C-alpha positions in Angstrom: -108.5 -44.0 13.2 -111.0 -44.9 15.8 -114.6 -44.9 14.8 -117.2 -43.1 17.4 -117.0 -44.3 21.2 -120.0 -46.2 22.7 -120.3 -43.1 25.2 -121.5 -40.8 22.9 -121.8 -42.2 19.2 -123.0 -39.6 16.2 -126.8 -40.1 16.6 -128.1 -41.8 13.0 -130.0 -39.3 11.3 -132.7 -40.3 8.0 -133.1 -38.6 5.1 -136.4 -38.3 6.0 -135.4 -36.0 9.5 -133.2 -34.2 6.8 -135.8 -33.2 4.3 -138.2 -32.5 7.5 -135.6 -30.1 9.3 -134.5 -28.0 6.1 -138.6 -27.6 5.6 -139.3 -26.9 8.8 -136.4 -24.0 8.9 -137.2 -22.9 5.5 -134.1 -23.8 3.7 -134.2 -24.4 0.4 -132.8 -27.7 -1.3 -132.8 -30.3 -4.2 -132.3 -33.4 -4.5 -129.0 -34.7 -6.0 -127.6 -38.4 -6.5 -125.6 -38.8 -3.0 -126.6 -35.5 -1.3 -129.3 -33.0 -0.9 -127.9 -29.2 -2.3 -129.0 -26.2 -0.4 -127.5 -22.8 -0.3 -124.2 -22.2 2.0 -124.8 -20.9 5.3 -120.9 -19.5 5.5 -121.2 -17.8 2.4 -124.6 -15.1 2.4 -123.0 -13.7 5.9 -126.0 -11.7 7.0 -128.8 -13.0 4.9 -130.9 -16.1 5.4 -130.5 -19.0 2.4 -132.7 -17.9 -0.5 -133.8 -19.9 -3.7 -131.7 -17.4 -5.7 -128.0 -18.1 -3.4 -125.5 -20.8 -5.6 -126.3 -24.2 -3.8 -122.8 -24.8 -3.1 -123.8 -26.7 0.7 -124.2 -30.6 -0.1 -125.3 -32.5 3.0 -124.9 -36.5 2.7 -127.9 -38.3 2.5 -126.6 -41.5 4.3 -124.5 -39.8 7.1 -125.9 -36.0 7.3 -122.6 -34.9 6.9 -122.3 -31.5 5.2 -119.4 -29.9 3.0 -119.2 -26.7 1.6 -117.6 -26.2 -1.5 -117.2 -22.7 -1.5 -115.3 -22.4 1.8 -114.4 -25.3 2.4 -116.4 -25.8 5.7 -117.9 -29.2 6.7 -118.9 -31.0 9.9 -121.6 -33.8 10.8 -125.6 -33.0 10.9 -125.4 -31.9 14.5 -123.1 -29.2 13.6 -125.2 -28.4 10.3 -128.3 -28.0 12.9 -125.7 -26.1 15.5 -124.9 -23.2 13.1 -128.8 -23.1 12.0 -129.7 -22.5 15.5 -126.7 -19.8 15.6 -128.2 -18.1 12.7 -131.6 -17.6 14.1 -130.1 -16.0 17.0 -128.2 -13.5 15.3 -124.7 -14.9 15.1 -123.0 -15.5 12.1 -122.1 -19.0 11.7 -118.7 -20.4 12.0 -117.6 -23.5 10.1 -116.5 -26.4 12.7 -113.3 -25.8 14.0 -110.4 -28.8 13.3 -108.6 -29.9 16.1 -105.2 -28.0 16.8 -102.9 -30.4 16.5 -104.8 -31.9 13.0 -104.6 -28.0 11.8 -100.7 -27.9 12.8 -100.2 -31.4 10.8 -101.7 -30.4 7.9 -100.2 -27.1 7.9 -96.7 -28.9 8.4 -97.9 -31.4 5.4 -98.5 -28.2 3.2 -95.5 -26.6 3.8 -93.3 -29.7 3.3 -95.6 -30.5 -0.2 -94.3 -26.9 -1.2 -90.6 -27.4 -0.8 -91.2 -31.0 -2.8 -93.0 -29.5 -5.2 -90.3 -26.0 -5.8 -87.5 -28.9 -6.4 -89.1 -30.8 -8.6 -89.3 -30.3 -12.8 -91.4 -30.9 -15.6 -90.1 -34.0 -17.1 -89.5 -32.5 -20.2 -87.0 -29.9 -18.7 -84.9 -32.6 -18.0 -81.7 -32.2 -19.9 -81.1 -35.5 -20.3 -82.6 -37.4 -23.1 -81.7 -40.6 -22.4 -83.2 -40.0 -18.8 -85.9 -38.6 -19.7 -86.9 -41.6 -21.7 -85.7 -44.2 -19.3 -88.1 -42.3 -16.9 -91.1 -42.2 -19.2 -90.5 -46.2 -20.0 -90.1 -46.8 -16.0 -93.4 -45.2 -15.2 -95.4 -46.8 -18.8 -95.7 -43.5 -19.9 -93.9 -43.2 -23.4 -97.3 -42.7 -25.1 -98.2 -40.0 -22.6 -97.2 -36.7 -24.5 -95.9 -33.5 -22.7 -98.6 -31.3 -23.6 -101.0 -34.1 -21.0 -98.3 -33.8 -18.3 -98.1 -30.3 -18.5 -101.9 -29.8 -18.6 -102.4 -32.3 -15.5 -99.5 -30.6 -13.7 -97.6 -33.6 -13.3 -93.6 -33.3 -12.5 -90.2 -35.5 -11.7 -88.5 -34.8 -8.4 -85.0 -36.5 -9.6 -83.4 -36.8 -6.1 -86.7 -39.7 -5.1 -87.2 -40.7 -8.9 -90.5 -40.1 -8.1 -92.9 -38.7 -10.7 -95.2 -36.1 -8.5 -99.0 -35.5 -8.5 -100.1 -31.9 -7.4 -103.5 -31.4 -5.4 -104.5 -27.9 -6.0 -107.6 -26.4 -3.8 -110.9 -26.3 -5.5 -111.5 -23.0 -3.7 -108.7 -21.2 -4.3 -105.9 -23.1 -6.7 -103.0 -23.2 -3.4 -101.1 -26.5 -3.0 -102.9 -28.3 -0.7 -100.8 -31.3 -0.7 -98.9 -33.9 -2.9 -98.7 -37.8 -4.2 -95.0 -38.9 -5.0 -95.2 -42.3 -7.0 -91.8 -44.2 -7.2 -90.9 -47.4 -9.8 -88.9 -50.3 -8.3 -87.9 -52.9 -10.8 -86.9 -55.9 -9.8 -86.3 -58.1 -12.6 -88.9 -58.0 -15.3 -91.8 -56.9 -12.8 -92.1 -53.3 -11.6 -94.1 -52.0 -8.6 -95.2 -48.9 -7.9 -94.7 -46.9 -4.5 -97.0 -44.3 -3.0 -96.4 -41.7 -0.7 -98.9 -39.0 0.1 -98.7 -35.4 2.0 -100.7 -35.0 4.0 -100.9 -38.6 5.2 -103.1 -40.9 3.3 -106.2 -40.4 5.7 -106.2 -37.0 5.4 -105.3 -36.8 1.3 -108.8 -36.3 -0.2 -107.7 -35.2 -3.6 -109.7 -36.0 -6.6 -106.7 -35.7 -9.1 -107.5 -33.4 -12.0 -110.6 -31.6 -10.7 -109.3 -27.9 -11.7 -109.7 -29.0 -15.3 -113.2 -30.1 -14.7 -115.2 -27.2 -16.3 -118.5 -26.6 -15.0 -120.8 -27.7 -17.8 -119.0 -31.0 -17.9 -121.8 -33.7 -17.3 -120.1 -36.9 -18.2 -116.8 -38.1 -16.0 -114.7 -41.6 -16.1 -113.5 -41.9 -12.6 -110.1 -44.0 -12.4 -107.9 -45.6 -9.5 -104.6 -44.1 -10.7 -103.2 -40.6 -11.8 -101.4 -42.4 -14.5 -105.1 -43.8 -15.9 -106.6 -40.4 -15.7 -104.0 -38.5 -18.2 -104.1 -41.5 -20.8 -108.0 -41.6 -20.8 -108.2 -37.5 -21.3 -105.3 -38.0 -23.9 -106.9 -41.1 -25.7 -110.4 -40.2 -25.7 -110.6 -36.3 -24.5 -112.9 -37.4 -21.6 -112.9 -35.4 -18.4 -111.2 -37.8 -16.2 -110.8 -37.6 -12.0 -108.3 -40.3 -10.2 -109.2 -41.2 -6.7 -106.8 -40.5 -3.9 -106.6 -44.3 -2.7 -107.2 -46.3 -5.9 -109.6 -49.1 -5.4 -109.3 -48.9 -1.7 -112.1 -46.4 -0.9 -114.3 -43.4 -2.0 -114.3 -41.2 1.0 -117.9 -39.8 1.4 -116.1 -36.2 1.5 -115.5 -36.3 -2.2 -119.1 -37.3 -3.4 -120.1 -33.2 -3.3 -117.4 -32.8 -6.3 -119.3 -35.7 -8.6 -122.6 -34.0 -7.5 -122.8 -32.4 -11.3 -122.5 -35.6 -13.6 -124.8 -37.3 -14.8 -123.0 -40.1 -16.0 -119.8 -41.0 -14.5 -118.3 -44.3 -15.9 -116.0 -46.1 -13.1 -112.6 -47.6 -15.5 -110.7 -48.7 -11.8 -108.5 -50.6 -12.9 -107.8 -54.6 -14.5 -108.3 -56.9 -12.1 -111.3 -58.1 -10.2 -110.7 -56.3 -7.2 -110.9 -53.0 -9.6 -114.5 -54.6 -10.5 -115.8 -55.3 -7.3 -114.5 -51.8 -6.1 -116.2 -50.2 -9.0 -120.0 -51.8 -8.0 -119.2 -50.9 -4.1 -118.3 -47.3 -5.2 -121.5 -47.2 -7.9 -124.1 -47.8 -5.0 -122.7 -44.8 -2.9 -122.8 -42.4 -6.2 -126.3 -43.7 -7.7 -126.4 -46.9 -9.4 -128.4 -45.0 -12.3 -126.0 -42.7 -13.5 -123.2 -45.3 -13.3 -121.1 -47.8 -15.9 -118.7 -50.1 -15.6 -115.6 -51.1 -17.7 -115.2 -55.0 -17.1 -111.2 -56.1 -16.4 -110.3 -58.4 -19.7 -107.7 -58.8 -22.4 -108.9 -56.4 -24.3 -110.0 -54.2 -21.6 -106.9 -53.5 -19.6 -106.6 -50.5 -17.7 -106.5 -47.2 -19.7 -102.8 -46.6 -19.3 -102.0 -49.9 -21.1 -105.4 -49.5 -23.5 -102.9 -46.0 -24.9 -99.8 -47.8 -24.9 -101.4 -50.9 -26.8 -103.1 -48.6 -28.8 -106.2 -50.0 -28.4 -109.4 -47.6 -28.7 -110.3 -46.0 -25.8 -113.7 -44.6 -26.9 -115.0 -47.4 -27.7 -114.2 -49.0 -24.4 -115.5 -46.4 -23.0 -119.3 -46.9 -25.1 -119.1 -50.9 -24.0 -118.9 -49.8 -20.4 -122.0 -51.9 -18.7 -125.2 -49.8 -16.7 -124.5 -50.3 -12.7 -128.2 -50.8 -12.2 -130.3 -53.8 -14.2 -133.5 -55.0 -13.5 -134.7 -57.4 -10.8 -134.8 -60.4 -13.3 -131.8 -61.0 -16.5 -131.3 -63.5 -19.2 -128.4 -65.6 -19.2 -127.2 -63.0 -22.6 -126.8 -60.6 -19.8 -124.7 -62.4 -17.7 -122.8 -64.2 -20.0 -119.7 -61.3 -19.8 -120.0 -61.8 -16.1 -119.3 -65.9 -16.3 -116.6 -66.0 -18.8 -115.0 -62.9 -16.9 -115.2 -65.1 -13.3 -113.8 -68.1 -16.0 -110.8 -66.4 -16.7 -109.9 -64.9 -13.9 -110.6 -68.7 -11.6 -107.4 -67.5 -9.5 -109.1 -63.9 -8.3 -112.4 -65.2 -7.9 -111.4 -67.4 -5.0 -110.4 -64.2 -3.3 -107.6 -62.3 -1.5 -104.8 -64.9 -0.7 -102.7 -64.6 2.4 -99.3 -64.5 1.7 -97.9 -65.6 5.0 -100.3 -68.6 5.5 -100.3 -70.5 2.4 -101.8 -73.9 3.9 -105.5 -71.8 5.1 -105.3 -70.5 1.4 -106.2 -74.5 0.9 -108.9 -74.8 3.1 -110.4 -71.1 2.9 -109.3 -70.3 -1.1 -108.3 -66.8 0.2 -110.8 -63.5 1.6 -114.2 -63.4 0.1 -116.7 -60.9 0.6 -120.2 -62.1 2.1 -118.7 -65.3 3.8 -118.0 -65.9 7.4 -115.8 -67.7 9.0 -115.5 -68.8 12.8 -112.4 -70.3 14.6 -112.9 -71.8 18.1 -110.3 -72.6 20.5 -110.1 -73.1 24.5 -108.9 -69.6 26.0 -105.1 -68.6 26.1 -104.7 -70.9 22.3 -103.8 -68.1 20.6 -107.1 -67.5 18.5 -106.4 -63.5 18.9 -102.6 -63.8 18.1 -103.4 -65.8 14.9 -106.5 -63.8 14.0 -104.5 -60.2 14.1 -101.8 -61.6 11.8 -104.3 -63.1 9.6 -106.1 -60.0 9.1 -102.9 -57.6 9.3 -101.9 -60.0 6.0 -105.2 -59.1 4.4 -105.1 -55.4 5.4 -100.8 -55.0 4.0 -102.8 -56.0 0.5 -105.2 -53.5 1.0 -108.4 -55.0 2.0 -109.9 -52.0 4.2 -110.4 -53.5 7.6 -112.2 -53.1 11.1 -111.5 -54.8 14.0 -114.2 -54.9 17.0 -112.1 -56.1 19.8 -114.7 -56.8 23.2 -112.3 -58.8 24.9 -108.5 -57.0 25.0 -108.4 -53.4 24.5 -107.2 -51.8 21.6 -104.0 -50.5 22.6 -102.9 -53.9 23.5 -104.5 -55.3 20.3 -102.3 -52.8 18.2 -99.3 -53.3 20.1 -99.7 -56.8 19.4 -100.9 -56.3 15.2 -97.6 -53.2 15.1 -94.9 -56.1 16.4 -96.4 -58.6 13.5 -96.4 -55.9 11.2 -92.4 -54.7 11.9 -91.5 -58.9 12.6 -89.5 -57.7 15.7 -89.6 -56.6 19.0 -90.1 -52.6 19.4 -89.4 -52.5 23.0 -86.2 -53.6 22.7 -85.4 -51.1 19.4 -87.7 -48.0 20.4 -85.7 -45.6 18.0 -87.6 -47.6 15.1 -90.7 -47.0 16.8 -91.3 -44.1 14.9 -90.5 -45.4 11.5 -92.8 -48.7 12.1 -95.9 -46.8 13.4 -96.1 -44.3 10.5 -96.1 -47.4 8.1 -98.7 -49.0 10.0 -100.6 -45.9 10.3 -101.4 -45.9 6.2 -103.1 -49.0 6.8 -106.6 -49.3 5.8 -107.4 -50.6 9.2 -109.8 -49.2 11.7 -111.2 -50.2 15.2 -114.2 -50.3 16.9 -114.1 -48.4 20.5 -116.4 -51.1 22.2 -115.2 -53.3 25.1 -117.2 -56.2 26.7 -121.1 -56.6 26.1 -122.6 -54.5 24.1 -126.3 -53.8 22.5 -126.3 -55.9 19.2 -127.7 -52.9 17.3 -125.2 -50.4 18.3 -122.4 -52.6 17.2 -124.2 -53.4 13.9 -125.3 -49.3 13.1 -121.6 -48.7 14.1 -120.3 -51.6 11.1 -122.8 -50.1 8.9 -121.5 -46.9 9.7 -118.1 -47.9 8.6 -119.0 -49.9 5.3 -120.2 -46.8 4.2 -117.5 -44.0 5.4 -114.4 -46.6 4.8 -115.6 -48.9 2.2 -115.3 -51.6 4.7 -115.0 -55.3 3.6 -113.8 -56.9 6.1 -114.9 -57.2 9.6 -113.4 -58.8 12.6 -115.5 -59.5 15.9 -113.3 -60.7 19.1 -114.5 -62.6 20.1 -118.6 -63.3 20.2 -118.6 -64.4 23.4 -117.6 -61.0 25.3 -120.0 -58.9 22.8 -122.8 -61.2 23.4 -122.1 -61.1 27.4 -123.3 -64.9 29.1 -126.8 -64.4 29.6 -127.4 -63.5 26.1 -125.9 -67.1 25.2 -129.4 -68.8 24.2 -130.5 -66.4 22.1 -130.1 -67.5 18.2 -126.9 -65.1 17.5 
């Protein structure tokens, strides 16, 4: 995925400018947690928006991009302004068109999803009782009832030995996509492999959304579909699962979360889930968020259900995300204990390919700056691309700013390192490896050579908000700054 090009980056817009524009255009609005709410331009075809119309259009306070939940029209702040101007000229606003290729890809993905959905069966309809029990045990859902599976529409695809989670359109309940979850057992350990249709960057499902009522004001947000099932069954609460777990919370989903006055984030059972919960709470507005801290007596929801723990009690003990500027040790006590219990995780995400590096740097830790130096041609870029790829494969969202070599060459190096083979000698394998590589949480800035620092920083901040980037690579500082800037305090 490529971020805005330096030739025409989307101009940033402030919340003050958005409010001033809406007032100047006589468009009624009210403040939400992450978005401004206004009547939609795309529903009341002939009349201008009025205060009596339903407020179904949401404008992101950080980026200015909009989504109409009634028509699913979405676009940038510039698209919104263009549509307002069209209305003034007496032209009916048209939702911004997506690229033809993307449209075709999405249509194909929906068709593939429909075929899989029709071939899959509800788990309780499997005729072999033994197979049903084995499948339940493998996915850890022996305690999840048929009624819960039926309520959330979960099915089983026998040929792929995968659970199937549907993505229904919030507009008309048609099938938009699927997530397949496969369990692989090696010895005593079970690892789960996910696959989505459409591909993960276009898969924007909040699993469980069609079951949310208009009057629901409290929600538990989880990082896994099976956790959402467990929460609903054990505590009867409204629960949704994020499409990419703890990797990111896409801003396009924020409008669907605006109706909730209180959101509890219970994303998993390790420190990465805890860090993600704190990051997502900032997007959702700290004032309304509470976080469940991972610990021995507070595992992930599915595990809590399986262990017979009191899920409602765990939810009640969730910590408020926002706290005052001054705290006492009593308020920090639990966090300190958590760091002592999880010493390994506190030290960061470990590199799997570089055990010696783990001894030096302890792992990738947010908020740290590491500088690699060496003469030209000594292998800095080659090493750092492998170093970043290692973390990216473990779900660390990575942004590359390659100012010295172009993105095509960099992507070729990283793809070769990812595949572990010379793909130029085996071109028939290219698509298979490229598909896998495309699913990594990896993004590239399109800058090259000397750049204005403010533009680069703005692009980085945009990427952090949009894609929850936690690791940024700049290669290299000298090219980015230009030679005449070298005397400046960098």
